[in-house]
MMTF fields as JSON, N, C-alpha, C and O atoms, coordinates in Angstrom:
{
  "mmtfVersion": "1.0.0",
  "mmtfProducer": "UNKNOWN",
  "numBonds": 419,
  "numAtoms": 420,
  "numGroups": 105,
  "numChains": 1,
  "numModels": 1,
  "chainsPerModel": [1],
  "groupsPerChain": [105],
  "chainIdList": ["A"],
  "bondAtomList": [4, 2, 8, 6, 12, 10, 16, 14, 20, 18, 24, 22, 28, 26, 32, 30, 36, 34, 40, 38, 44, 42, 48, 46, 52, 50, 56, 54, 60, 58, 64, 62, 68, 66, 72, 70, 76, 74, 80, 78, 84, 82, 88, 86, 92, 90, 96, 94, 100, 98, 104, 102, 108, 106, 112, 110, 116, 114, 120, 118, 124, 122, 128, 126, 132, 130, 136, 134, 140, 138, 144, 142, 148, 146, 152, 150, 156, 154, 160, 158, 164, 162, 168, 166, 172, 170, 176, 174, 180, 178, 184, 182, 188, 186, 192, 190, 196, 194, 200, 198, 204, 202, 208, 206, 212, 210, 216, 214, 220, 218, 224, 222, 228, 226, 232, 230, 236, 234, 240, 238, 244, 242, 248, 246, 252, 250, 256, 254, 260, 258, 264, 262, 268, 266, 272, 270, 276, 274, 280, 278, 284, 282, 288, 286, 292, 290, 296, 294, 300, 298, 304, 302, 308, 306, 312, 310, 316, 314, 320, 318, 324, 322, 328, 326, 332, 330, 336, 334, 340, 338, 344, 342, 348, 346, 352, 350, 356, 354, 360, 358, 364, 362, 368, 366, 372, 370, 376, 374, 380, 378, 384, 382, 388, 386, 392, 390, 396, 394, 400, 398, 404, 402, 408, 406, 412, 410, 416, 414],
  "bondOrderList": [1, 1, 1, 1, 1, 1, 1, 1, 1, 1, 1, 1, 1, 1, 1, 1, 1, 1, 1, 1, 1, 1, 1, 1, 1, 1, 1, 1, 1, 1, 1, 1, 1, 1, 1, 1, 1, 1, 1, 1, 1, 1, 1, 1, 1, 1, 1, 1, 1, 1, 1, 1, 1, 1, 1, 1, 1, 1, 1, 1, 1, 1, 1, 1, 1, 1, 1, 1, 1, 1, 1, 1, 1, 1, 1, 1, 1, 1, 1, 1, 1, 1, 1, 1, 1, 1, 1, 1, 1, 1, 1, 1, 1, 1, 1, 1, 1, 1, 1, 1, 1, 1, 1, 1],
  "groupList": [{"groupName": "UNK", "atomNameList": ["N", "CA", "C", "O"], "elementList": ["N", "C", "C", "O"], "formalChargeList": [0, 0, 0, 0], "bondAtomList": [1, 0, 2, 1, 3, 2], "bondOrderList": [1, 1, 2], "singleLetterCode": "X", "chemCompType": "L-PEPTIDE LINKING"}],
  "groupTypeList": [0, 0, 0, 0, 0, 0, 0, 0, 0, 0, 0, 0, 0, 0, 0, 0, 0, 0, 0, 0, 0, 0, 0, 0, 0, 0, 0, 0, 0, 0, 0, 0, 0, 0, 0, 0, 0, 0, 0, 0, 0, 0, 0, 0, 0, 0, 0, 0, 0, 0, 0, 0, 0, 0, 0, 0, 0, 0, 0, 0, 0, 0, 0, 0, 0, 0, 0, 0, 0, 0, 0, 0, 0, 0, 0, 0, 0, 0, 0, 0, 0, 0, 0, 0, 0, 0, 0, 0, 0, 0, 0, 0, 0, 0, 0, 0, 0, 0, 0, 0, 0, 0, 0, 0, 0],
  "groupIdList": [1, 2, 3, 4, 5, 6, 7, 8, 9, 10, 11, 12, 13, 14, 15, 16, 17, 18, 19, 20, 21, 22, 23, 24, 25, 26, 27, 28, 29, 30, 31, 32, 33, 34, 35, 36, 37, 38, 39, 40, 41, 42, 43, 44, 45, 46, 47, 48, 49, 50, 51, 52, 53, 54, 55, 56, 57, 58, 59, 60, 61, 62, 63, 64, 65, 66, 67, 68, 69, 70, 71, 72, 73, 74, 75, 76, 77, 78, 79, 80, 81, 82, 83, 84, 85, 86, 87, 88, 89, 90, 91, 92, 93, 94, 95, 96, 97, 98, 99, 100, 101, 102, 103, 104, 105],
  "secStructList": [7, 7, 7, 7, 1, 7, 3, 3, 3, 7, 7, 7, 7, 7, 4, 4, 4, 6, 7, 3, 3, 3, 3, 3, 3, 3, 7, 6, 6, 1, 7, 3, 3, 3, 3, 3, 3, 3, 3, 7, 6, 6, 7, 6, 6, 3, 3, 3, 3, 3, 3, 3, 3, 1, 1, 3, 3, 3, 1, 7, 1, 3, 3, 3, 3, 3, 3, 3, 6, 6, 6, 7, 7, 5, 7, 7, 7, 2, 2, 2, 2, 2, 2, 2, 2, 2, 7, 2, 2, 2, 2, 2, 2, 2, 2, 2, 2, 2, 2, 2, 2, 2, 2, 6, 7],
  "xCoordList": [45.069, 46.247, 46.586, 45.695, 47.857, 48.282, 48.601, 48.999, 48.447, 48.827, 47.574, 46.683, 47.515, 46.383, 46.911, 48.103, 46.027, 46.405, 46.642, 46.088, 47.481, 47.776, 48.38, 49.054, 48.119, 48.666, 49.996, 50.129, 50.97, 52.284, 52.628, 52.156, 53.447, 53.834, 55.172, 56.114, 55.259, 56.513, 57.519, 57.142, 58.797, 59.871, 60.953, 61.879, 60.844, 61.813, 63.228, 63.405, 64.24, 65.619, 65.996, 65.315, 67.069, 67.521, 68.293, 69.344, 67.775, 68.435, 69.794, 70.649, 70.009, 71.314, 72.395, 73.585, 71.984, 72.926, 73.232, 73.829, 72.821, 73.126, 72.018, 72.213, 70.866, 69.741, 69.096, 68.917, 68.753, 68.077, 66.689, 66.529, 65.68, 64.367, 64.375, 64.548, 64.187, 64.263, 62.935, 62.903, 61.845, 60.527, 59.45, 59.7, 58.248, 57.121, 56.126, 56.124, 55.282, 54.22, 53.131, 53.318, 51.997, 50.845, 50.582, 50.742, 50.18, 49.851, 48.355, 47.611, 47.927, 46.533, 45.564, 44.376, 46.057, 45.209, 45.156, 44.494, 45.848, 45.874, 46.911, 46.904, 47.81, 48.876, 50.025, 50.451, 50.518, 51.683, 52.947, 53.071, 53.877, 55.151, 56.278, 56.269, 57.255, 58.404, 59.622, 59.841, 60.412, 61.626, 62.833, 62.986, 63.694, 64.94, 66.1, 66.007, 67.185, 68.363, 69.635, 69.703, 70.655, 71.955, 73.031, 72.914, 74.073, 75.205, 75.93, 76.141, 76.316, 77.049, 78.512, 79.164, 79.021, 80.389, 81.428, 82.412, 81.225, 82.226, 82.233, 83.214, 81.135, 81.073, 80.114, 78.899, 80.644, 79.779, 78.883, 77.993, 79.105, 78.236, 76.924, 75.985, 76.858, 75.639, 75.013, 75.709, 73.696, 72.928, 72.036, 71.577, 71.796, 70.831, 69.572, 69.642, 68.431, 67.155, 66.257, 66.302, 65.441, 64.41, 63.096, 63.003, 62.091, 60.74, 59.908, 59.837, 59.284, 58.616, 57.188, 56.953, 56.243, 54.866, 54.819, 55.381, 54.144, 53.952, 52.692, 51.616, 52.852, 51.72, 51.67, 52.705, 50.464, 50.293, 49.964, 49.312, 50.446, 50.174, 49.925, 50.433, 49.15, 48.868, 50.091, 50.779, 50.345, 51.347, 52.781, 53.475, 53.251, 54.648, 54.709, 54.113, 55.433, 55.47, 56.862, 57.04, 57.852, 59.232, 59.894, 59.792, 60.572, 61.287, 62.689, 62.865, 63.693, 65.094, 65.582, 65.23, 66.388, 67.042, 68.15, 68.278, 68.942, 70.041, 69.814, 68.999, 70.556, 70.453, 71.835, 72.532, 72.234, 73.531, 73.347, 72.557, 74.083, 73.908, 74.209, 73.443, 75.305, 75.719, 74.856, 74.518, 74.5, 73.747, 72.237, 71.489, 71.775, 70.347, 69.74, 68.527, 70.58, 70.112, 69.673, 70.341, 68.54, 68.086, 68.533, 68.342, 69.128, 69.59, 68.413, 67.307, 68.656, 67.585, 67.536, 67.84, 67.154, 66.963, 65.56, 64.7, 65.354, 64.023, 62.982, 61.891, 63.325, 62.378, 62.051, 60.896, 63.048, 62.796, 61.827, 60.93, 62.016, 61.14, 59.726, 58.745, 59.614, 58.296, 57.561, 56.362, 58.286, 57.681, 57.171, 56.05, 57.98, 57.59, 56.412, 55.529, 56.398, 55.352, 54.026, 52.976, 54.068, 52.845, 52.344, 51.172, 53.223, 52.831, 53.454, 54.267, 53.075, 53.743, 53.615, 54.547, 52.462, 52.3, 53.221, 53.767, 53.398, 54.304, 55.749, 56.546, 56.085, 57.429, 57.789, 58.894, 56.867, 57.127, 57.286, 58.149, 56.469, 56.578, 57.899, 58.54, 58.303, 59.57, 60.745, 61.681, 60.693, 61.757, 61.884, 62.994, 60.76, 60.771, 61.383, 62.163, 61.034, 61.618, 63.13, 63.857, 63.598, 65.037, 65.734, 66.765, 65.178, 65.797, 65.844, 66.844, 64.772, 64.744, 65.785, 66.489, 65.897, 66.854, 68.287, 69.141, 68.575, 69.937, 70.311, 71.482, 69.354, 69.624, 69.943, 70.664, 69.408, 69.604, 70.932, 71.293, 71.663, 72.946, 74.081, 75.227],
  "yCoordList": [108.382, 107.627, 107.979, 108.069, 108.176, 108.611, 107.506, 107.795, 106.257, 105.151, 104.515, 104.094, 104.448, 103.828, 102.931, 102.942, 102.165, 101.394, 99.928, 99.323, 99.38, 97.958, 97.446, 98.18, 96.187, 95.533, 94.865, 94.244, 95.006, 94.4, 93.512, 93.737, 92.508, 91.529, 91.896, 92.24, 91.825, 92.068, 90.966, 89.809, 91.326, 90.386, 90.466, 91.27, 89.643, 89.709, 89.369, 88.546, 90.003, 89.665, 88.305, 87.787, 87.747, 86.432, 86.555, 87.194, 85.948, 86.02, 85.325, 85.63, 84.407, 83.745, 84.72, 84.444, 85.862, 86.899, 87.917, 88.961, 87.608, 88.491, 89.436, 90.252, 89.356, 90.221, 89.739, 88.539, 90.678, 90.375, 90.989, 92.137, 90.24, 90.86, 91.658, 91.098, 92.965, 93.887, 93.978, 94.078, 93.944, 94.071, 94.129, 93.889, 94.452, 94.572, 95.579, 95.882, 96.092, 97.009, 96.978, 96.434, 97.567, 97.569, 98.99, 99.955, 99.114, 100.44, 100.723, 99.905, 101.886, 102.318, 101.412, 101.38, 100.675, 99.76, 98.362, 97.48, 98.151, 96.833, 95.893, 94.704, 96.397, 95.573, 95.509, 96.533, 94.307, 94.169, 94.366, 93.837, 95.133, 95.422, 94.888, 95.048, 94.248, 93.676, 94.545, 94.991, 94.786, 95.581, 94.668, 93.965, 94.686, 93.924, 94.906, 95.979, 94.54, 95.393, 94.596, 93.404, 95.302, 94.675, 95.749, 96.815, 95.463, 96.378, 96.433, 95.403, 97.645, 97.78, 97.402, 97.926, 96.502, 96.01, 97.12, 97.123, 98.049, 99.079, 100.211, 100.947, 100.354, 101.4, 100.947, 101.055, 100.441, 99.891, 100.925, 100.551, 102.219, 103.235, 103.37, 104.009, 102.778, 102.804, 101.416, 100.411, 101.374, 100.156, 100.329, 101.434, 99.241, 99.215, 98.543, 97.526, 99.115, 98.559, 98.295, 98.991, 97.261, 96.962, 96.787, 96.001, 97.526, 97.431, 96.667, 97.05, 95.588, 94.655, 94.391, 94.091, 94.505, 94.12, 92.611, 91.853, 92.183, 90.757, 90.338, 90.195, 90.15, 89.893, 90.977, 91.406, 91.419, 92.415, 93.785, 93.906, 94.816, 96.202, 97.03, 96.712, 98.082, 98.971, 99.81, 100.321, 99.939, 100.878, 100.437, 100.433, 100.065, 99.672, 98.784, 99.105, 97.659, 96.706, 96.514, 95.721, 97.231, 97.106, 98.478, 99.201, 98.829, 100.108, 99.849, 99.074, 100.498, 100.399, 101.76, 102.786, 101.775, 103.018, 102.713, 101.586, 103.72, 103.58, 104.429, 105.352, 104.095, 104.816, 104.889, 103.879, 106.097, 106.294, 106.102, 106.804, 105.145, 104.758, 105.919, 106.163, 106.629, 107.683, 108.938, 109.522, 109.355, 110.604, 110.4, 111.348, 109.171, 108.906, 109.333, 109.252, 109.785, 110.278, 109.126, 108.096, 109.32, 108.37, 108.916, 110.096, 108.057, 108.492, 108.955, 108.428, 109.93, 110.468, 109.744, 110.314, 108.497, 107.72, 107.97, 108.504, 107.58, 107.713, 106.955, 107.468, 105.724, 104.926, 105.554, 105.527, 106.12, 106.772, 107.937, 108.143, 108.689, 109.834, 109.372, 109.984, 108.302, 107.773, 107.258, 107.487, 106.565, 106.041, 107.189, 107.134, 108.215, 109.351, 110.12, 110.583, 110.256, 111.018, 110.269, 110.836, 108.992, 108.247, 107.397, 107.02, 107.1, 106.299, 106.903, 106.257, 108.138, 108.828, 108.111, 108.131, 107.478, 106.778, 105.559, 105.247, 104.876, 103.735, 104.211, 103.574, 105.309, 105.881, 106.141, 105.815, 106.724, 107.023, 105.747, 105.679, 104.748, 103.481, 102.784, 102.237, 102.802, 102.18, 102.916, 102.29, 104.23, 105.036, 104.696, 104.565, 104.556, 104.192, 102.814, 102.62, 101.85, 100.508, 100.538, 99.834, 101.361, 101.475, 102.052, 101.535, 103.116, 103.747, 102.796, 102.745, 102.045, 101.061, 99.983, 99.591, 99.493, 98.411, 98.894, 98.127, 100.151, 100.684, 100.883, 100.747, 101.196, 101.383, 100.076, 100.057, 98.98, 97.68, 97.03, 95.991, 97.638, 97.039, 97.515, 97.117],
  "zCoordList": [60.445, 60.047, 58.61, 57.765, 58.329, 57.02, 56.044, 54.915, 56.423, 55.551, 54.978, 55.716, 53.649, 52.974, 51.867, 51.562, 51.276, 50.104, 50.35, 51.268, 49.505, 49.451, 50.771, 51.493, 51.055, 52.248, 51.885, 50.831, 52.779, 52.578, 53.763, 54.878, 53.516, 54.524, 55.139, 54.426, 56.478, 57.17, 56.867, 56.68, 56.82, 56.498, 57.584, 57.472, 58.628, 59.718, 59.253, 58.356, 59.863, 59.517, 60.105, 60.99, 59.609, 60.049, 61.364, 61.413, 62.418, 63.72, 63.699, 64.531, 62.774, 62.641, 62.188, 62.336, 61.635, 61.198, 62.297, 62.035, 63.52, 64.643, 65.047, 65.948, 64.413, 64.767, 66.063, 66.268, 66.926, 68.179, 68.158, 67.745, 68.597, 68.726, 70.023, 71.106, 69.905, 71.032, 71.763, 72.989, 71.019, 71.619, 70.56, 69.379, 71.002, 70.086, 70.641, 71.835, 69.752, 70.15, 69.09, 68.002, 69.423, 68.523, 68.027, 68.775, 66.765, 66.232, 66.38, 66.92, 65.896, 66.022, 65.265, 65.585, 64.264, 63.493, 64.09, 63.544, 65.208, 65.842, 65.266, 65.585, 64.421, 63.85, 64.853, 65.386, 65.104, 65.977, 65.148, 64.043, 65.697, 65.04, 65.904, 67.124, 65.258, 65.946, 65.686, 64.56, 66.714, 66.593, 66.729, 67.728, 65.709, 65.71, 65.696, 65.099, 66.35, 66.372, 66.196, 66.497, 65.693, 65.463, 65.562, 64.958, 66.324, 66.445, 65.111, 64.47, 64.687, 63.426, 63.645, 64.549, 62.828, 62.968, 62.85, 63.589, 61.943, 61.678, 62.709, 62.812, 63.478, 64.498, 65.597, 65.435, 66.716, 67.767, 68.456, 69.22, 68.198, 68.781, 68.004, 68.479, 66.824, 66.014, 65.965, 65.816, 66.092, 65.909, 64.684, 64.393, 63.975, 62.885, 63.416, 64.105, 63.091, 63.533, 62.335, 61.321, 62.493, 61.507, 62.26, 63.204, 61.831, 62.377, 61.356, 60.188, 61.804, 60.894, 61.359, 62.53, 60.441, 60.776, 60.973, 60.182, 62.032, 62.28, 61.525, 62.105, 60.243, 59.354, 58.292, 57.782, 57.962, 56.906, 57.495, 58.532, 56.784, 57.176, 55.925, 54.85, 56.068, 54.937, 54.604, 55.488, 53.299, 52.795, 52.873, 51.857, 54.046, 54.226, 55.457, 56.486, 55.359, 56.463, 57.048, 57.972, 56.52, 56.995, 56.96, 55.969, 58.044, 58.136, 58.668, 59.609, 58.069, 58.491, 58.965, 58.383, 60.016, 60.429, 61.425, 61.903, 61.731, 62.673, 63.912, 63.916, 64.966, 66.235, 66.859, 66.961, 67.279, 67.933, 69.436, 70.068, 70.002, 71.395, 72.35, 73.283, 72.129, 73.076, 72.993, 74.022, 71.794, 71.647, 71.642, 71.879, 71.375, 71.276, 69.953, 69.763, 69.045, 67.747, 66.845, 66.762, 66.172, 65.157, 63.813, 63.519, 62.997, 61.683, 60.843, 60.961, 60.007, 59.172, 57.843, 56.794, 57.902, 56.681, 56.157, 56.857, 54.934, 54.32, 55.148, 55.398, 55.576, 56.347, 57.696, 58.122, 58.373, 59.667, 59.485, 60.302, 58.414, 58.156, 57.783, 58.208, 56.995, 56.644, 57.879, 58.038, 58.748, 59.975, 60.846, 61.351, 61.02, 61.854, 61.236, 61.958, 59.915, 59.233, 59.165, 59.468, 58.767, 58.497, 59.657, 59.696, 60.592, 61.753, 63.015, 63.677, 63.347, 64.457, 65.806, 66.609, 66.055, 67.335, 67.391, 68.449, 66.278, 66.221, 66.364, 67.053, 65.727, 65.826, 67.289, 67.723, 68.045, 69.458, 70.282, 71.157, 70.01, 70.743, 70.433, 71.331, 69.177, 68.774, 69.411, 69.91, 69.392, 70.014, 71.507, 72.022, 72.19, 73.613, 73.825, 74.757, 72.965, 73.065, 72.896, 73.597, 71.957, 71.716, 72.942, 73.373, 73.504, 74.671, 75.861, 76.577, 76.075, 77.173, 76.934, 77.865, 75.694, 75.408, 75.571, 76.014, 75.222, 75.349, 76.817, 77.171, 77.665, 79.091, 79.787, 80.784, 79.264, 79.91, 79.537, 80.09, 78.598, 78.177, 79.052, 78.846]
}
């Protein structure tokens, strides 16, 4: 695992602001991660996602990125790249959750 150091606390978004909890999964360290999503007002083909540790996680406990519904493309934000680089197994699980949630809409 590429993440070491200080423990950080996950900060879930406010569901009153339109955020939906899409799902959850566990990483290699046994930390549960929650996936929240929200349709972008200015372009409904893009969703914003936040991945949040349910409790504390090493190195980073919150990740933000976007996803294009039609193409399946994940935006290349700094957080998306950090998630893929330092937590590749979590990145794959989150990507699968997103694809499943988009198919059910």
